[in-house]
C-alpha positions as CSV (number, residue, x, y, z in Angstrom):
1,X,-0.4,-0.2,-0.2
2,X,1.0,3.6,-1.0
3,X,2.7,4.9,2.4
4,X,1.4,8.3,1.2
5,X,-1.8,6.9,1.5
6,X,-1.0,5.5,5.0
7,X,-0.2,8.8,6.4
8,X,-3.4,10.1,5.1
9,X,-5.4,7.5,6.9
10,X,-3.2,8.1,10.3
11,X,-3.6,11.9,10.1
12,X,-7.3,11.3,9.3
13,X,-7.9,9.2,12.0
14,X,-5.9,11.8,14.5
15,X,-8.0,14.6,13.7
16,X,-11.0,12.5,14.1
17,X,-9.7,11.7,17.7
18,X,-9.2,14.9,18.7
19,X,-12.9,15.9,17.1
20,X,-14.3,12.9,19.4
21,X,-12.7,14.4,22.4
22,X,-14.4,17.8,21.4
23,X,-18.1,16.1,21.0
24,X,-20.5,15.7,23.7
25,X,-21.3,12.0,23.9
26,X,-24.9,11.3,25.1
27,X,-25.3,8.1,27.3
28,X,-28.3,6.3,27.3
29,X,-30.3,6.3,30.5
30,X,-30.6,2.4,31.2
31,X,-34.6,1.0,31.7
32,X,-35.3,-1.7,33.9
33,X,-39.1,-2.7,32.5
34,X,-41.8,-1.6,29.9
35,X,-43.1,0.3,33.0
36,X,-40.5,2.7,33.2
37,X,-40.5,3.3,29.1
38,X,-44.6,4.1,29.6
39,X,-43.5,6.3,32.8
40,X,-41.0,8.6,31.0
41,X,-43.2,8.9,27.8
42,X,-46.0,10.1,29.7
43,X,-43.8,12.4,31.6
44,X,-42.0,13.9,28.4
45,X,-45.6,14.0,26.3
46,X,-44.0,11.7,23.6
47,X,-46.7,10.3,21.8
48,X,-47.9,9.0,19.6
49,X,-45.2,6.4,19.4
50,X,-44.3,4.5,16.4
51,X,-43.1,1.0,17.6
52,X,-40.2,-0.5,15.1
53,X,-39.9,-4.2,15.1
54,X,-39.7,-7.4,13.2
55,X,-42.7,-9.7,12.9
56,X,-40.5,-12.7,15.2
57,X,-40.5,-10.2,17.5
58,X,-43.8,-8.7,17.5
59,X,-45.3,-12.3,18.0
60,X,-43.8,-12.6,21.3
61,X,-45.6,-12.1,24.5
62,X,-43.1,-9.7,25.7
63,X,-44.1,-7.5,23.0
64,X,-47.9,-7.9,24.0
65,X,-46.5,-7.0,27.4
66,X,-45.7,-3.8,25.7
67,X,-49.0,-2.9,24.1
68,X,-50.9,-3.7,26.9
69,X,-48.6,-1.2,29.3
70,X,-49.3,1.4,26.5
71,X,-53.1,0.8,26.2
72,X,-53.1,0.7,30.3
73,X,-51.3,4.0,29.8
74,X,-53.5,5.4,27.5
75,X,-50.5,6.3,25.1
76,X,-51.2,6.5,21.3
77,X,-48.7,4.6,19.1
78,X,-48.5,3.1,16.0
79,X,-46.7,0.1,14.8
80,X,-44.2,-0.6,12.4
81,X,-43.4,-4.6,12.0
82,X,-41.7,-5.0,8.8
83,X,-38.0,-4.9,10.0
84,X,-36.1,-7.7,8.3
85,X,-32.5,-9.3,9.1
86,X,-29.9,-6.4,7.3
87,X,-32.8,-3.8,6.9
88,X,-32.7,-2.2,3.5
89,X,-32.4,1.2,2.3
90,X,-36.0,0.6,0.6
91,X,-37.7,-0.2,4.1
92,X,-36.0,2.5,5.6
93,X,-37.5,5.8,3.4
94,X,-41.0,3.2,4.0
95,X,-40.6,3.6,7.8
96,X,-39.7,7.4,7.8
97,X,-42.7,8.1,5.6
98,X,-45.0,6.2,7.6
99,X,-43.6,8.2,10.8
100,X,-44.3,11.3,9.3
101,X,-47.6,10.2,8.2
102,X,-48.9,9.7,11.4
103,X,-46.8,12.5,13.2
104,X,-45.3,10.1,15.8
105,X,-43.2,11.8,18.6
106,X,-40.9,8.7,19.9
107,X,-40.1,5.7,18.8
108,X,-39.7,2.8,20.7
109,X,-37.4,-0.1,18.8
110,X,-37.7,-3.3,20.2
111,X,-35.9,-6.5,18.8
112,X,-31.8,-7.3,17.9
113,X,-29.2,-4.5,16.3
114,X,-31.3,-4.9,12.5
115,X,-34.6,-3.6,14.2
116,X,-32.5,-0.5,16.3
117,X,-30.6,0.0,13.6
118,X,-33.8,0.5,11.1
119,X,-35.1,2.4,13.8
120,X,-32.6,5.0,13.9
121,X,-32.3,5.3,9.8
122,X,-36.1,5.9,9.9
123,X,-36.0,8.8,12.9
124,X,-32.5,10.3,10.4
125,X,-34.4,10.2,7.4
126,X,-37.5,11.3,8.4
127,X,-35.9,14.4,10.9
128,X,-33.6,15.7,8.0
129,X,-35.6,14.9,4.6
130,X,-33.2,13.5,3.2
131,X,-32.2,10.1,0.7
132,X,-30.7,8.1,3.1
133,X,-27.9,7.4,1.0
134,X,-26.5,11.4,1.8
135,X,-26.5,10.5,5.7
136,X,-23.5,7.9,5.0
137,X,-20.4,8.6,6.9
138,X,-20.0,10.7,9.8
139,X,-21.9,13.5,11.0
140,X,-24.2,14.1,8.2
141,X,-27.5,13.9,10.3
142,X,-27.3,17.2,12.7
143,X,-30.9,17.0,13.8
144,X,-31.9,16.4,17.1
145,X,-34.2,13.4,17.0
146,X,-37.3,12.2,18.5
147,X,-37.4,10.3,22.0
148,X,-35.5,6.9,21.4
149,X,-36.0,4.0,23.9
150,X,-34.0,1.0,22.1
151,X,-35.4,-2.3,23.6
152,X,-32.6,-5.1,22.5
153,X,-34.1,-8.8,22.3
154,X,-30.2,-10.3,21.4
155,X,-27.3,-9.3,23.7
156,X,-24.5,-8.2,21.0
157,X,-25.0,-5.4,18.6
158,X,-24.9,-2.9,21.3
159,X,-26.5,-1.1,18.9
160,X,-28.7,0.2,22.0
161,X,-25.8,2.5,23.2
162,X,-24.3,3.6,19.5
163,X,-24.2,6.8,17.2
164,X,-24.4,4.4,14.1
165,X,-26.8,2.6,12.2
166,X,-25.8,-0.2,9.8
167,X,-27.9,-0.2,6.5
168,X,-28.0,-2.4,3.1
169,X,-28.6,-1.4,-0.6
170,X,-29.5,-4.2,-1.7
171,X,-29.1,-3.4,-5.3
172,X,-25.2,-3.4,-5.6
173,X,-24.8,-5.4,-2.0
174,X,-23.5,-2.3,-0.5
175,X,-23.4,-2.7,3.3
176,X,-22.6,1.1,5.3
177,X,-22.8,3.1,8.2
178,X,-24.6,6.0,9.5
179,X,-22.6,7.5,12.1
180,X,-24.1,10.4,14.5
181,X,-24.1,11.2,17.9
182,X,-28.0,12.1,17.3
183,X,-28.9,8.4,16.7
184,X,-27.3,7.2,20.2
185,X,-30.9,6.3,21.8
186,X,-31.8,8.3,25.0
187,X,-32.9,5.1,27.0
188,X,-31.4,1.3,26.9
189,X,-34.4,-0.6,28.4
190,X,-32.2,-4.1,29.9
191,X,-34.6,-6.8,30.5
192,X,-32.9,-9.8,30.8
193,X,-36.0,-11.6,30.4
194,X,-36.1,-10.6,26.5
195,X,-33.2,-12.8,26.1
196,X,-33.9,-15.7,28.0
197,X,-35.9,-18.1,24.9
198,X,-33.2,-17.1,22.0
199,X,-31.3,-19.8,20.1
200,X,-28.2,-21.4,20.6
201,X,-27.4,-20.2,16.8
202,X,-28.5,-16.2,18.2
203,X,-26.5,-16.5,21.5
204,X,-24.0,-17.6,19.8
205,X,-23.5,-15.2,17.0
206,X,-24.4,-12.0,19.2
207,X,-22.1,-12.6,21.9
208,X,-19.3,-13.1,19.4
209,X,-20.4,-9.9,17.7
210,X,-19.9,-8.2,21.2
211,X,-16.9,-9.7,21.9
212,X,-15.6,-8.1,18.4
213,X,-16.5,-5.2,19.2
214,X,-14.8,-4.8,22.5
215,X,-11.6,-6.4,21.1
216,X,-11.7,-4.2,18.1
217,X,-12.1,-0.8,20.3
218,X,-9.7,-1.7,22.9
219,X,-6.8,-2.5,20.3
220,X,-7.6,0.8,17.8
221,X,-5.5,3.6,17.9
222,X,-8.6,5.9,19.2
223,X,-9.3,4.3,22.6
224,X,-9.3,6.4,25.8
225,X,-9.4,5.6,29.1
226,X,-13.1,5.1,29.0
227,X,-13.7,3.2,26.2
228,X,-10.6,1.1,27.2
229,X,-12.4,0.5,30.5
230,X,-15.9,-0.4,28.9
231,X,-14.5,-2.7,26.4
232,X,-12.3,-4.3,28.8
233,X,-15.7,-5.2,30.9
234,X,-17.6,-6.2,28.2
235,X,-14.5,-8.9,27.0
236,X,-14.6,-9.9,30.8
237,X,-18.6,-10.3,31.0
238,X,-18.4,-12.4,28.2
239,X,-15.8,-14.5,29.6
240,X,-17.7,-15.3,32.0
241,X,-21.3,-15.7,30.9
242,X,-21.5,-16.3,27.3
243,X,-20.8,-20.1,27.2
244,X,-23.3,-20.6,30.3
245,X,-26.1,-18.4,28.7
246,X,-25.6,-21.1,25.3
247,X,-25.3,-24.3,26.8
248,X,-28.8,-23.5,28.9
249,X,-27.4,-23.3,32.2
250,X,-27.9,-20.0,33.0
251,X,-29.3,-17.8,36.1
252,X,-30.8,-14.3,35.7
253,X,-27.2,-12.9,37.0
254,X,-25.7,-14.8,33.3
255,X,-28.7,-13.2,30.8
256,X,-28.2,-9.6,32.7
257,X,-24.5,-9.5,32.4
258,X,-24.6,-10.5,28.8
259,X,-26.7,-7.7,28.1
260,X,-24.5,-5.2,30.2
261,X,-21.3,-7.0,28.1
262,X,-23.2,-5.9,24.8
263,X,-23.7,-2.2,26.1
264,X,-20.3,-1.6,27.6
265,X,-18.8,-3.2,24.3
266,X,-21.5,-0.6,22.5
267,X,-20.0,2.5,24.6
268,X,-16.5,1.6,23.6
269,X,-17.0,1.0,20.0
270,X,-19.7,3.9,19.2
271,X,-16.2,6.4,20.2
272,X,-12.9,4.3,19.8
273,X,-15.0,2.9,16.5
274,X,-14.2,-1.0,15.3
275,X,-11.6,-2.1,12.4
276,X,-10.9,-4.7,9.2
277,X,-13.2,-7.8,11.6
278,X,-16.3,-5.4,10.6
279,X,-14.8,-4.3,7.2
280,X,-14.5,-8.1,6.3
281,X,-17.6,-9.0,7.9
282,X,-20.1,-6.3,6.4
283,X,-18.3,-7.7,2.9
284,X,-19.3,-11.2,3.9
285,X,-22.8,-11.1,5.1
286,X,-23.7,-8.8,2.3
287,X,-22.4,-11.2,-0.3
288,X,-23.1,-14.1,1.5
289,X,-25.7,-13.4,3.6
290,X,-24.2,-14.7,6.4
291,X,-25.2,-13.8,10.2
292,X,-23.0,-10.9,10.8
293,X,-21.9,-12.1,14.4
294,X,-21.2,-15.3,12.8
295,X,-18.5,-13.7,10.0
296,X,-16.8,-11.5,12.6
297,X,-16.1,-14.5,15.0
298,X,-14.7,-16.5,12.0
299,X,-12.5,-13.2,10.6
300,X,-11.9,-12.3,14.1
301,X,-8.5,-14.5,14.8
302,X,-7.5,-14.4,11.6
303,X,-7.3,-10.4,11.2
304,X,-5.6,-10.2,14.7
305,X,-3.1,-12.8,13.4
306,X,-2.4,-10.6,10.8
307,X,-1.7,-7.6,12.5
308,X,1.9,-9.8,14.3
309,X,3.9,-7.8,16.9
310,X,1.4,-4.6,16.2
311,X,-1.0,-5.7,18.4
312,X,0.8,-8.1,20.7
313,X,0.9,-5.4,23.5
314,X,-2.6,-4.8,23.9
315,X,-4.1,-8.8,22.9
316,X,-2.0,-9.5,26.0
317,X,-3.4,-6.8,28.3
318,X,-6.5,-8.8,27.4
319,X,-5.3,-12.0,28.1
320,X,-3.9,-10.5,31.4
321,X,-7.7,-9.2,32.3
322,X,-9.2,-12.7,32.1
323,X,-6.3,-14.5,33.0
324,X,-5.3,-16.7,30.0
325,X,-1.5,-16.7,30.8
326,X,1.1,-16.2,33.2
327,X,1.6,-12.7,34.3
328,X,5.5,-13.4,33.6
329,X,4.7,-14.3,29.8
330,X,5.8,-12.2,27.2
331,X,3.6,-10.0,25.0
332,X,3.1,-12.4,21.9
333,X,2.7,-15.5,23.9
334,X,0.0,-13.9,26.1
335,X,-1.5,-12.6,22.4
336,X,-1.6,-15.8,20.8
337,X,-3.0,-17.6,24.0
338,X,-6.0,-14.9,23.5
339,X,-6.2,-15.8,19.9
340,X,-6.3,-19.5,20.8
341,X,-9.1,-18.7,23.2
342,X,-11.6,-17.0,20.5
343,X,-10.8,-20.3,18.5
344,X,-11.9,-22.5,21.1
345,X,-14.4,-20.6,21.6
346,X,-15.8,-20.2,18.2
347,X,-15.5,-24.5,18.3
348,X,-17.7,-24.5,21.7
349,X,-20.1,-22.2,20.2
350,X,-20.6,-24.5,16.9
351,X,-19.4,-21.6,14.5
352,X,-18.3,-22.3,11.6
353,X,-15.1,-21.0,10.3
354,X,-15.3,-21.2,6.4
355,X,-18.0,-20.3,3.9
356,X,-19.5,-20.9,0.3
357,X,-18.1,-17.9,-1.0
358,X,-18.5,-16.6,-4.9
359,X,-14.5,-16.0,-5.5
360,X,-15.3,-14.1,-8.4
361,X,-17.0,-11.6,-6.3
362,X,-14.0,-11.2,-4.4
363,X,-12.6,-7.9,-5.3
364,X,-15.5,-6.4,-5.3
365,X,-16.1,-7.4,-1.6
366,X,-12.6,-6.4,-1.1
367,X,-13.1,-3.3,-2.5
368,X,-16.2,-2.5,-0.1
369,X,-14.2,-3.4,3.0
370,X,-11.5,-1.2,1.8
371,X,-13.6,1.9,1.4
372,X,-15.4,1.0,4.8
373,X,-12.4,0.7,7.2
374,X,-10.1,3.5,5.3
375,X,-9.6,6.0,6.3
376,X,-12.0,5.4,9.4
377,X,-11.3,2.8,10.6
378,X,-7.5,3.1,13.8
379,X,-6.8,-0.1,13.5
380,X,-3.6,-1.5,14.3
381,X,-2.5,-2.0,10.7
382,X,-3.9,-0.4,7.7
383,X,-5.3,-3.3,5.5
384,X,-4.9,-3.3,2.2
385,X,-7.3,-4.5,-1.0
386,X,-4.6,-7.1,-0.7
387,X,-4.8,-7.9,3.4
388,X,-9.1,-8.4,2.3
389,X,-8.4,-10.8,-0.3
390,X,-6.4,-13.3,2.2
391,X,-8.8,-13.1,4.3
392,X,-11.8,-13.8,1.9
393,X,-9.3,-17.0,0.6
394,X,-9.3,-18.1,4.3
395,X,-12.7,-17.8,4.9
396,X,-13.6,-19.7,1.7
397,X,-14.3,-23.4,1.8
398,X,-13.0,-23.7,-1.2
399,X,-9.6,-23.1,0.2
400,X,-9.7,-26.0,1.9
401,X,-10.1,-28.3,-0.2
402,X,-13.8,-29.4,0.4
403,X,-17.4,-28.0,-0.6
404,X,-19.4,-27.4,2.1
405,X,-22.0,-30.5,1.2
406,X,-19.2,-32.8,1.1
């Protein structure tokens, strides 16, 4: 990669880090249940409220509990339950039109990260009147959004604490982010009951997504004492609780801790950003329909090893924090211990590390990943398109010499 381009990226990241220190970062207030949420809506006179969700969640008992609470408090509401995995630009535009037609004054997003991201984008389009494509990138919203209560029903994306919304344009398979502090929810409702009946697949995928957020935020070059603390808290909570939840051996505290792990990781990466793992995972997800957390989990150890010595110190600190190695061990040994820990965790969570990718699309995938990560992501190593091609080749089934169904 051209040394001048690397210098440009680092300069961009340096000034962005300074800018981040000057920005007032709102932190969502934590609510514990739907009663708390309805009391806030009443107190703020923030209705009609638009409930954004997906079809599956809207059929769950807890969704009906929310509806009952709104009826009991005589709070007018509308529902938009069309969100699917990986919300797209067409859905966002439709939701924004509905929001304005119903003259809504607040939003409750109840669901996984896709639902919360969709709600953010709906409010951004409704508030600015801009086409969704014109909000792509950093600080393009610049408008105060309506009161927003995010209710996560998975423990992984951290979207309930972040300034980002990830949207896909299905026409060109381009998955991109809208990033603005205006997108940070006013409130995060963390109720452990809402994640207590998730499938093992979703538990594993969302848990590894949170771990990736925390790790990338911690080892990047834009961390602060606050983001480092949040990232380490998240990593430790995940290391102590994820397998118990996955194996069906969880207590209420295990579920609660996973929700807080996701929340802390969200606080960390929305300020310190992520890195090439996410850029690669977004391409894999956009081109091969692989769940985001699964793509992150498989990509994470590959990227960490590719960093080499540039990441040894930070990874060794993580290894120390969760007691993976002797304190006296050298940083490279500790770093490898942590990478092996991730690989073992993937194995225990039954997360595949190979996908059936289309090699003819690798160059396009690499271009998307490169564009997403540079100059924005302050990773230990600035990845080139060739670096991404290497990652995609290692993720592809064909490199292993067998097909998925063999």
